[in-house]
C-alpha positions as CSV (number, residue, x, y, z in Angstrom):
1,M,-29.0,-7.7,5.0
2,A,-26.5,-6.3,2.8
3,K,-27.0,-6.5,-0.8
4,I,-24.6,-9.1,-2.8
5,K,-24.6,-8.5,-6.5
6,T,-23.8,-11.2,-8.9
7,V,-21.5,-9.9,-11.8
8,H,-21.5,-12.0,-14.9
9,P,-19.0,-11.8,-17.8
10,N,-19.5,-9.0,-20.3
11,E,-20.4,-6.4,-18.0
12,F,-17.2,-4.1,-17.8
13,E,-17.9,-0.6,-18.5
14,P,-14.9,1.7,-18.5
15,H,-16.5,4.8,-17.4
16,H,-17.7,3.1,-14.1
17,H,-14.0,2.3,-13.0
18,W,-11.9,5.2,-13.9
19,Y,-11.9,8.9,-12.4
20,P,-13.4,11.1,-15.4
21,K,-9.9,12.9,-15.6
22,A,-8.0,9.7,-15.8
23,L,-10.3,8.0,-18.2
24,N,-9.8,10.6,-21.1
25,A,-5.9,11.2,-20.3
26,T,-3.1,10.2,-22.5
27,I,-0.4,8.3,-20.7
28,H,3.0,10.2,-20.6
29,P,5.6,8.4,-23.2
30,M,8.0,8.0,-20.2
31,I,5.6,6.0,-18.2
32,S,4.6,4.0,-21.0
33,F,8.3,3.3,-21.9
34,F,9.0,2.4,-18.1
35,L,6.0,-0.2,-18.0
36,N,7.5,-1.8,-21.0
37,L,11.2,-2.3,-19.8
38,E,12.3,-5.9,-19.6
39,Q,13.7,-6.9,-16.3
40,E,17.0,-7.2,-17.4
41,R,17.3,-3.9,-18.9
42,I,16.1,-2.3,-15.6
43,V,18.6,-4.5,-13.7
44,T,21.5,-3.4,-16.3
45,R,20.6,0.2,-15.8
46,Y,20.1,0.1,-12.0
47,C,23.6,-1.4,-11.4
48,H,25.0,0.9,-13.8
49,M,23.6,3.7,-11.6
50,H,24.4,1.9,-8.5
51,P,28.0,0.2,-8.9
52,T,27.9,-1.4,-5.3
53,V,24.8,-3.4,-6.1
54,D,25.2,-7.2,-6.8
55,K,23.4,-8.0,-10.3
56,D,22.6,-11.4,-9.5
57,K,21.1,-10.6,-6.0
58,L,19.0,-8.0,-7.5
59,R,17.8,-10.3,-10.2
60,E,16.8,-12.7,-7.7
61,I,14.9,-10.6,-5.6
62,L,13.0,-9.1,-8.6
63,N,12.2,-12.8,-9.4
64,H,11.0,-13.4,-6.1
65,Q,7.9,-15.8,-5.9
66,A,5.7,-14.3,-3.5
67,K,3.8,-16.8,-1.4
68,Y,1.5,-14.6,0.8
69,F,2.0,-11.0,-0.3
70,L,1.2,-11.2,-3.9
71,W,-0.1,-7.5,-4.8
72,A,1.3,-4.5,-3.4
73,G,1.2,-0.7,-3.7
74,A,4.0,1.4,-2.0
75,D,4.0,5.0,-1.0
76,L,7.4,6.7,-1.7
77,L,8.6,10.3,-1.1
78,N,11.0,11.9,-3.4
79,V,13.5,13.5,-1.1
80,T,17.2,14.9,-1.0
81,S,19.9,15.5,1.6
82,A,21.6,18.7,2.4
83,G,24.2,17.4,-0.1
84,G,21.7,17.0,-2.7
85,K,21.6,13.2,-2.8
86,R,18.3,12.3,-4.2
87,Q,16.7,9.1,-3.0
88,M,13.1,7.5,-3.0
89,V,12.0,6.5,0.6
90,V,9.3,4.2,1.4
91,I,6.6,5.4,3.8
92,E,4.5,2.3,3.6
93,N,3.4,-0.6,1.6
94,N,-0.3,-1.7,1.4
95,S,-1.8,-4.9,0.9
96,C,-5.1,-3.6,-1.0
97,P,-3.4,-0.9,-2.9
98,S,-5.7,1.4,-5.0
99,G,-4.4,2.9,-8.3
100,Q,-6.1,1.3,-11.3
101,K,-8.9,4.0,-11.4
102,S,-6.2,6.9,-11.5
103,M,-4.1,5.1,-14.4
104,P,-4.4,6.2,-18.0
105,L,-4.4,3.2,-20.5
106,V,-1.2,2.4,-21.7
107,D,-2.8,0.6,-24.9
108,D,-5.9,2.4,-25.9
109,N,-7.1,-1.0,-27.5
110,Q,-7.0,-2.8,-24.2
111,E,-10.0,-1.0,-22.5
112,Q,-9.9,-3.1,-19.2
113,G,-6.1,-1.8,-18.8
114,S,-4.0,-3.1,-16.0
115,Y,-7.3,-4.4,-14.2
116,K,-7.0,-7.1,-16.7
117,L,-3.2,-7.4,-16.3
118,M,-3.2,-7.9,-12.7
119,I,-6.1,-10.6,-12.7
120,E,-4.2,-12.5,-15.8
121,R,-0.7,-12.3,-14.3
122,T,-1.4,-12.9,-10.7
123,F,-5.2,-13.9,-9.5
124,K,-5.7,-16.6,-12.3
125,P,-2.5,-18.2,-11.8
126,M,-3.2,-18.4,-8.1
127,L,-6.4,-20.5,-8.8
128,K,-4.3,-22.9,-10.6
129,N,-2.2,-23.7,-7.6
130,L,-5.3,-24.2,-5.1
131,R,-4.4,-27.0,-2.5
132,N,-7.6,-27.0,-1.0
133,K,-9.9,-28.3,-3.5
134,I,-13.1,-26.3,-2.3
135,K,-15.9,-26.7,-4.8
136,G,-17.3,-23.2,-4.9
137,G,-17.5,-19.9,-6.5
138,L,-15.6,-16.8,-6.8
139,A,-15.9,-13.7,-5.0
140,V,-14.8,-10.1,-4.5
141,I,-15.2,-8.6,-0.8
142,Y,-14.7,-5.2,0.0
143,D,-15.1,-2.4,2.4
144,K,-13.9,0.5,0.4
145,N,-13.2,1.8,-3.1
146,P,-16.2,0.5,-4.9
147,M,-15.2,2.2,-8.4
148,E,-12.0,0.0,-8.4
149,V,-13.3,-3.0,-6.5
150,S,-16.3,-3.5,-8.8
151,G,-14.0,-3.2,-11.9
152,Y,-11.8,-6.2,-10.5
153,A,-15.2,-8.2,-9.9
154,E,-16.2,-7.6,-13.8
155,V,-12.8,-8.5,-15.2
156,I,-12.3,-11.6,-12.8
157,A,-16.0,-12.6,-14.6
158,D,-14.5,-12.2,-18.0
159,V,-11.2,-13.5,-17.5
160,M,-12.7,-16.6,-15.6
161,N,-15.6,-16.8,-17.6
162,E,-18.0,-17.4,-14.8
163,P,-20.1,-15.4,-12.2
164,V,-18.5,-13.5,-9.5
165,Y,-20.2,-12.5,-6.2
166,Y,-19.4,-8.8,-5.3
167,V,-19.7,-8.9,-1.5
168,P,-19.8,-5.7,0.8
169,F,-17.9,-6.6,4.1
170,Y,-18.0,-3.5,6.4
171,K,-16.5,-3.4,9.9
172,E,-19.3,-1.5,11.2
173,D,-22.0,-3.9,9.8
174,E,-23.7,-7.0,11.2
175,N,-22.4,-8.9,8.2
176,T,-25.2,-11.6,8.3
177,H,-24.7,-12.3,4.7
178,I,-21.0,-13.5,4.9
179,K,-19.4,-15.9,7.3
180,F,-16.5,-18.4,7.6
181,I,-17.1,-22.0,8.7
182,D,-14.0,-24.2,9.6
183,G,-12.0,-21.5,7.2
184,V,-14.1,-21.6,4.3
185,L,-15.8,-18.3,3.1
186,Y,-19.7,-18.6,2.4
187,V,-21.9,-16.1,1.1
188,F,-25.8,-15.9,1.2
189,V,-27.0,-15.6,-2.3
190,D,-30.5,-16.6,-4.0
191,E,-31.7,-17.7,-0.4
192,E,-28.8,-20.1,0.2
193,W,-25.2,-20.3,1.6
194,K,-22.8,-20.5,-1.2
195,P,-19.1,-21.7,-0.6
196,I,-16.3,-19.7,-2.2
197,R,-13.1,-21.3,-3.3
198,A,-11.2,-18.1,-3.8
199,A,-11.6,-14.5,-3.0
200,F,-10.2,-11.2,-4.3
201,R,-10.0,-9.0,-1.1
202,Y,-10.2,-5.3,-0.8
203,V,-11.0,-5.1,2.9
204,T,-8.9,-2.5,4.4
205,Q,-10.2,-1.9,8.0
206,K,-8.8,-4.3,10.5
207,P,-9.1,-7.2,8.0
208,W,-7.7,-9.5,10.6
209,S,-10.9,-9.0,12.9
210,R,-13.2,-10.5,10.3
211,I,-11.1,-12.7,8.0
212,P,-9.3,-15.6,9.7
213,V,-5.6,-15.9,9.4
214,N,-5.9,-19.6,8.8
215,A,-8.7,-19.4,6.2
216,K,-8.9,-22.3,3.7
217,T,-10.5,-20.1,0.9
218,K,-7.7,-19.0,-1.1
219,I,-7.7,-15.0,-0.6
220,L,-5.8,-12.4,-2.4
221,N,-4.1,-10.8,-0.4
222,P,-4.5,-13.4,2.7
223,T,-4.7,-11.7,6.2
224,I,-1.3,-12.8,7.1
225,A,0.2,-10.5,4.5
226,C,-1.8,-7.6,6.4
227,L,-0.2,-8.6,9.7
228,A,3.3,-9.1,8.4
229,G,3.2,-5.6,7.3
230,G,0.8,-4.8,4.4
231,R,-1.5,-3.3,7.1
232,N,0.5,-3.5,10.2
233,K,3.2,-0.6,10.2
234,M,4.9,-1.9,13.3
235,V,5.8,-5.3,12.0
236,A,6.6,-3.9,8.4
237,A,9.3,-1.5,10.2
238,K,10.7,-4.7,11.7
239,A,10.5,-6.7,8.6
240,Y,12.4,-4.0,6.7
241,D,14.9,-3.7,9.2
242,I,15.7,-7.7,9.1
243,F,15.6,-7.5,5.4
244,N,18.0,-4.6,5.1
245,S,20.8,-6.6,7.3
246,E,20.2,-9.4,5.0
247,I,20.8,-7.5,1.8
248,A,23.5,-4.9,2.9
249,E,26.4,-6.8,1.9
250,Y,25.0,-6.9,-1.8
251,G,24.7,-3.0,-2.1
252,L,21.0,-3.1,-1.5
253,K,18.7,-1.3,1.1
254,I,15.1,-0.4,1.8
255,N,15.1,3.5,2.3
256,M,12.9,4.6,4.9
257,P,12.6,7.2,7.7
258,E,14.4,6.6,11.0
259,T,11.7,4.5,13.0
260,I,11.2,3.9,16.7
261,W,8.8,1.1,17.2
262,D,6.9,-0.4,20.4
263,V,6.4,3.3,21.9
264,S,3.9,3.7,24.6
265,K,1.9,6.8,24.6
266,N,3.7,8.6,27.5
267,E,7.1,8.0,25.8
268,I,6.3,9.7,22.7
269,P,7.3,13.5,23.7
270,L,10.7,11.9,24.7
271,W,11.3,10.5,21.2
272,V,9.9,13.6,19.5
273,R,12.4,15.7,21.7
274,K,15.3,13.5,20.5
275,L,14.2,14.1,16.6
276,G,14.7,17.7,17.1
277,G,11.1,18.5,17.9
278,H,9.6,17.2,14.5
279,A,8.1,13.9,13.9
280,V,5.5,11.6,12.6
281,I,3.4,9.7,14.8
282,K,1.6,6.5,13.5
283,V,-1.0,4.3,14.9
284,P,0.4,1.2,13.2
285,Y,-2.8,-0.6,12.3
286,S,-4.6,2.2,10.5
287,N,-4.6,3.1,6.8
288,A,-5.8,5.5,4.2
289,G,-4.1,8.4,6.0
290,Q,-5.9,7.9,8.9
291,G,-3.9,7.5,12.2
292,V,-1.0,9.4,10.9
293,Y,0.2,12.7,12.9
294,T,2.8,14.9,11.8
295,I,4.2,17.1,14.6
296,V,6.2,20.0,14.0
297,T,5.2,22.3,17.0
298,E,4.6,22.0,20.7
299,D,0.8,22.6,20.0
300,E,0.4,20.0,17.7
301,L,2.2,17.4,20.2
302,E,0.0,18.6,22.8
303,A,-3.1,18.1,21.0
304,F,-2.3,14.6,19.9
305,M,-1.4,13.6,23.7
306,K,-4.9,14.6,24.6
307,M,-6.3,12.1,22.1
308,E,-7.6,8.7,22.9
309,F,-6.7,5.4,21.0
310,D,-7.7,1.9,20.6
311,Y,-4.2,0.5,20.8
312,D,-1.4,0.6,23.2
313,L,1.7,1.1,21.1
314,F,2.9,3.5,18.4
315,I,5.6,4.0,15.9
316,V,7.4,7.4,15.9
317,Q,9.4,8.2,12.7
318,S,11.7,11.2,11.6
319,L,9.9,13.8,9.8
320,I,10.8,14.7,6.2
321,G,9.8,18.4,5.9
322,N,11.4,21.4,4.4
323,S,15.2,22.4,4.5
324,N,14.6,24.5,7.5
325,W,12.4,22.1,9.5
326,S,13.2,18.4,9.3
327,S,13.9,15.8,11.9
328,T,17.4,15.5,13.2
329,T,18.8,11.8,12.7
330,A,21.9,10.0,12.9
331,A,22.0,10.0,9.1
332,G,21.4,13.7,8.9
333,K,18.4,15.6,7.6
334,L,16.0,14.8,4.6
335,Y,13.8,17.4,2.8
336,H,11.0,17.0,0.3
337,V,12.1,17.7,-3.4
338,G,8.5,18.4,-4.0
339,T,6.5,19.4,-7.3
340,I,8.1,21.8,-10.0
341,P,6.9,25.3,-8.6
342,D,3.5,26.3,-10.0
343,N,2.7,29.6,-11.6
344,K,2.4,31.3,-8.2
345,N,6.0,29.6,-7.4
346,K,4.4,27.3,-4.9
347,T,5.9,23.9,-4.3
348,F,3.8,20.9,-2.9
349,V,4.7,18.0,-1.3
350,A,3.9,14.7,-3.4
351,D,4.1,11.0,-3.2
352,I,4.2,8.5,-5.7
353,R,2.3,5.0,-5.4
354,M,3.7,2.1,-7.4
355,M,1.7,-1.0,-7.7
356,V,3.1,-4.3,-8.4
357,S,2.3,-7.9,-8.5
358,S,3.7,-11.4,-8.4
359,T,3.8,-13.2,-11.7
360,K,5.5,-16.3,-12.7
361,S,8.4,-14.4,-14.4
362,G,8.8,-12.1,-11.3
363,I,7.3,-9.1,-9.5
364,K,6.3,-6.5,-12.0
365,P,5.0,-3.1,-12.1
366,L,1.0,-2.7,-13.0
367,C,0.4,1.1,-12.5
368,T,1.4,4.4,-10.7
369,Y,-0.1,7.7,-10.0
370,A,1.0,10.5,-7.5
371,R,-0.9,12.8,-4.9
372,R,0.1,16.3,-3.7
373,A,-0.6,18.0,-0.3
374,E,-3.5,20.3,0.1
375,K,-1.2,23.3,0.8
376,P,2.2,24.4,-0.5
377,L,5.5,23.8,1.4
378,L,6.3,26.9,3.4
379,D,10.0,27.7,4.5
380,N,9.3,28.5,8.1
381,I,6.7,27.1,10.4
382,T,4.5,29.0,12.8
383,S,3.0,27.8,16.3
384,S,-0.6,28.1,14.7
385,M,-0.1,26.1,11.4
386,D,-1.4,22.9,10.6
387,S,1.5,20.6,9.2
388,W,-0.7,17.8,7.9
389,S,-2.3,20.0,5.3
390,M,1.5,20.6,4.2
391,L,2.7,17.0,4.3
392,G,-0.1,14.8,4.1
393,T,-1.1,13.5,0.5
394,N,-3.6,10.7,1.2
395,L,-6.8,11.5,-1.0
396,S,-9.0,9.3,1.1
397,I,-11.8,11.1,3.3
398,K,-13.8,9.5,5.8
399,N,-17.3,10.9,5.8
400,P,-19.3,11.2,9.1
401,D,-21.5,8.0,8.1
402,G,-18.5,5.8,7.7
403,T,-18.2,5.9,4.1
404,W,-15.2,7.0,2.2
405,G,-14.6,9.9,-0.4
406,S,-11.7,10.9,-2.3
407,D,-10.5,14.4,-2.9
408,T,-9.2,14.1,-6.5
409,N,-8.3,17.6,-7.2
410,R,-4.9,16.5,-5.5
411,L,-4.6,13.6,-7.8
412,V,-1.5,13.8,-10.3
413,L,-1.8,11.6,-13.2
414,M,0.8,9.7,-15.0
415,D,-0.4,11.8,-18.3
416,R,1.1,14.1,-20.8
417,R,-0.1,16.9,-18.5
418,D,0.5,16.2,-14.8
419,F,3.6,14.1,-15.0
420,N,5.9,16.8,-15.7
421,K,4.8,18.6,-12.6
422,L,6.4,15.9,-10.5
423,G,10.1,16.7,-11.8
424,I,11.1,13.1,-11.8
425,G,12.6,10.9,-14.4
426,L,13.2,7.4,-15.6
427,D,15.8,6.6,-13.1
428,D,13.4,7.8,-10.4
429,L,10.7,5.6,-11.7
430,I,13.1,2.4,-11.6
431,E,14.0,3.5,-8.1
432,C,10.6,3.6,-7.0
433,Y,9.9,0.1,-8.7
434,I,13.1,-1.4,-6.8
435,Q,12.2,0.2,-3.4
436,T,8.5,-1.3,-3.8
437,V,9.7,-4.8,-4.7
438,L,12.5,-4.8,-1.7
439,S,9.8,-3.7,0.8
440,M,7.2,-6.1,-0.6
441,V,9.6,-8.9,-0.5
442,A,10.4,-8.1,3.3
443,I,6.9,-8.4,4.1
444,D,6.2,-11.7,2.1
445,K,9.3,-13.2,4.0
446,M,8.2,-12.0,7.3
447,A,4.9,-13.6,6.6
448,Q,6.2,-16.9,5.6
449,T,8.2,-16.6,8.9
450,L,4.9,-16.2,10.6
451,V,3.4,-19.3,9.1
452,N,4.5,-22.8,10.4
453,K,5.2,-25.9,8.2
454,Q,1.4,-27.0,8.4
455,G,0.5,-23.6,7.2
456,K,-0.8,-22.3,10.6
457,F,-0.3,-18.7,12.1
458,R,2.5,-18.6,14.7
459,M,0.6,-16.4,17.3
460,K,3.3,-16.8,19.9
461,L,5.9,-15.5,17.4
462,F,3.8,-12.7,16.2
463,K,3.0,-11.7,19.9
464,S,6.9,-11.5,20.4
465,L,7.1,-9.0,17.5
466,N,3.9,-7.0,18.2
467,N,2.7,-7.3,21.9
468,D,-0.2,-5.0,21.7
469,V,-2.8,-6.7,23.6
470,S,-5.6,-4.6,22.0
471,L,-4.4,-5.8,18.5
472,L,-4.1,-9.4,19.6
473,N,-7.6,-9.7,20.9
474,E,-8.7,-8.7,17.3
475,I,-7.0,-11.1,15.6
476,K,-9.5,-14.0,14.2
477,V,-7.2,-17.0,14.0
478,N,-9.8,-19.7,12.6
């Protein structure tokens, strides 16, 4: 049986919960300034830079009170058009985002950093509004990222001043130490099953297969947030499209690659051809850089078509590459701005992670970091090249035994040393934040649509949005 650890107050040790290079880093003054900007100053600046944006609508969206998707982390690319128009493009928004372990302290005197900010602003208020009065403890459940997740467990114990159960919940395991009965989570501790009134979740691998959508234990984030787009790229693309049609009249838009959804495998070559032979193919329900395939040559497309998959439907998106090789779309081509050239004059693709959470005074930024690709961006492509090494930025590495590691050499911190390499400024950070909030609100609204007035999951409606039999068979409803 897996080992559940009971975490008590006053156990937090900073060196366990940050990468060594982040623990001793000094935050860049611009990042500190950005994180301390009041909402009204952000609104004023954004509308000054984007005169067609409706100030009241932007304020309303930033003050959105999330119902299901309370904690999010968007991955954004800094791109430009042939005409030099810069923008931040949302690649995806995650319902269990990492980032705390990569974030230098904003205030050296607050050693729990934005771990504590997250728990005090978002998790603790959630507990005050519990409708289901389950008498029970608190838990942190996870299947990845123990460095960060254990930090949350220790901070929750401090903030709530009570023990917290730190519970592994891996997809491949039997999980005889954890169960749901009538929607209530129980964990096996000290030779007895103990009910859990609320849980902090960092379960990333097909969470809907183990955590019921209609759970009664309050979970941050609940499974519905994953199905509505936080771990489901198919529904996320539709949520963004629907929300974009609602906010277009206010001058707002979620920037995203051109996306074709509900694509069966045998149709993929046709769509790749339509996009000029360059495309990104995504398994909609994977994460951590898994299930994403960049196609820039016939060889890469051929290799993809030989692969076997668990699911029936895919997403095909326009590929953002270099100025000589990017997907051709109706809106034209977009290219990576990339990092400032290094001392060998090499430019690397980088993405920016912006983590935010819902608070009583709106959706606020928590932390941010960046990641660069393994190899530099080339001007020209050859048939033998591996495009993922130039375009893929995710740091997660899946080990042969199913555990996860990280390639921290490619981590770009928001500190005095690394931040300048990104070549971005304060307005870019504000744009990242606005785009993250827009995509988060779109997914939260989709989640609300997928739940009926009785608080139950609307499976028929979900099926009409995402009729992938393999996925539907995985969903644990009760």
